[in-house]
C-alpha positions in Angstrom: 9.4 9.9 26.1 9.2 12.0 29.1 12.2 13.3 30.5 12.9 12.3 33.8 12.1 13.6 36.9 9.5 15.8 35.1 9.9 18.8 36.3 6.1 19.8 36.8 5.8 17.3 39.6 9.2 17.6 41.4 9.6 19.3 45.0 10.9 22.8 44.6 11.3 25.5 46.9 9.9 29.1 46.6 13.2 30.2 45.4 13.3 27.8 42.3 9.7 28.5 41.7 10.5 32.0 41.3 14.0 31.1 39.5 14.3 31.9 35.7 16.6 29.2 35.6 13.5 26.7 36.9 11.2 28.1 34.6 13.7 27.7 31.4 13.7 24.0 32.2 10.0 23.6 32.4 9.7 25.5 29.2 12.5 22.8 27.7 10.8 19.9 29.0 7.2 21.4 27.9 8.7 22.1 24.4 10.0 18.5 24.2 6.0 17.1 24.2 5.1 20.0 21.7 7.6 20.9 19.1 5.0 24.0 18.0 6.1 25.6 21.3 9.3 26.5 20.0 8.3 27.3 16.3 8.3 30.9 16.1 5.3 30.8 13.6 3.2 29.3 15.6 0.0 30.0 17.3 1.4 28.1 20.7 4.6 30.2 20.7 2.9 33.4 20.1 0.0 33.2 22.5 2.4 32.2 25.4 4.8 34.8 24.7 2.3 37.0 24.5 0.4 36.1 27.6 3.8 36.6 29.5 4.2 40.0 28.4 -0.1 41.1 28.8 -1.0 39.2 31.4 1.8 40.0 34.1 0.5 43.4 35.6 -3.5 42.7 35.1 -2.9 38.9 37.0 -1.0 40.5 39.8 -3.5 43.9 39.9 -6.5 41.3 40.2 -4.8 39.0 42.6 -4.0 42.2 44.8 -7.6 43.4 44.3 -9.5 40.4 45.2 -7.2 39.9 48.4 -6.2 43.0 49.5 -2.8 42.1 50.1 -0.4 43.7 49.7 -2.1 47.3 50.2 -2.2 49.6 47.3 -4.2 52.3 47.3 -5.3 52.6 43.5 -6.1 48.9 43.7 -8.1 49.1 46.7 -10.1 51.9 45.1 -11.6 49.8 42.4 -14.7 48.5 42.6 -16.0 45.3 42.7 -17.7 45.4 39.6 -14.7 47.2 37.6 -12.3 43.9 39.5 -15.6 41.8 37.8 -15.3 43.0 34.2 -11.3 43.3 34.1 -11.0 39.5 35.5 -13.8 38.7 33.2 -11.7 40.0 29.9 -8.6 38.9 31.0 -9.8 35.3 31.9 -12.1 34.6 28.8 -8.5 35.8 26.9 -6.4 32.9 29.0 -9.5 30.4 27.9 -9.6 31.4 24.5 -5.6 31.3 23.6 -5.8 27.7 25.6 -8.5 26.6 23.6 -6.6 27.6 20.4 -3.5 26.3 21.6 -4.8 22.9 22.0 -6.7 22.9 19.0 -3.2 23.8 17.0 -1.6 20.9 19.0 -4.4 18.3 17.7 -5.0 19.9 14.5 -1.5 19.8 13.3 -1.0 16.6 14.7 1.9 16.9 17.6 0.9 14.3 19.5 1.2 11.6 16.9 4.2 9.5 17.9 4.1 10.8 21.4 3.4 8.5 24.6 0.4 8.0 26.0 1.7 9.7 29.2 3.1 12.6 27.3 -0.4 13.3 25.9 -1.8 13.1 29.3 0.8 15.7 30.6 -0.2 17.9 27.6 -3.6 17.6 28.1 -3.4 18.5 32.1 -1.4 21.2 31.7 -3.2 22.9 29.6 -6.6 21.9 31.2 -5.4 24.0 34.4 -5.7 26.9 31.9 -9.0 26.3 30.7 -10.6 25.2 34.3 -9.0 28.1 36.1 -10.4 31.1 34.0 -13.9 29.4 33.4 -13.7 29.3 37.5 -12.5 33.0 37.8 -15.1 34.0 35.0 -17.9 32.2 36.9 -17.1 34.4 40.0 -16.4 37.6 38.3 -19.9 37.6 36.9 -21.0 37.5 40.3 -18.6 40.5 41.3 -20.3 42.5 38.8 -23.8 41.4 39.4 -23.5 42.0 42.9 -20.6 44.8 42.9 -19.2 42.6 45.6 -16.0 40.5 46.0 -17.8 37.8 48.3 -18.0 35.0 46.4 -20.4 32.9 49.2 
């Protein structure tokens, strides 16, 4: 049974979106849909914990590199080709981790007994982490080939 309201679809403020309290609620609600998410011996737990620690700095740096905001001289000095290489590596890792997470979810039958809506929420929440990184990889390959951050 899905928690009500499902926090993924709530109207929240920016302050709430940046708060640890809100994200602890998101974590708890998602964990109710997939028990492996809180099992310290599972792939699901460790891939998300690992991403939380290892992807924060590269994600912020990549976002700054492609938007030039805020102006950070060290990041601004990166060539488009190097930005593309970093983007390919980190987005492939996110894509791979999500595919393996979802395979773990299906293989271990965590969906058994879950409602159709719960299964759709788990699928949709993970689809974002498959489609997003694939789109980034597509553009990152273009950055490498053209040595330009222009995407048009």
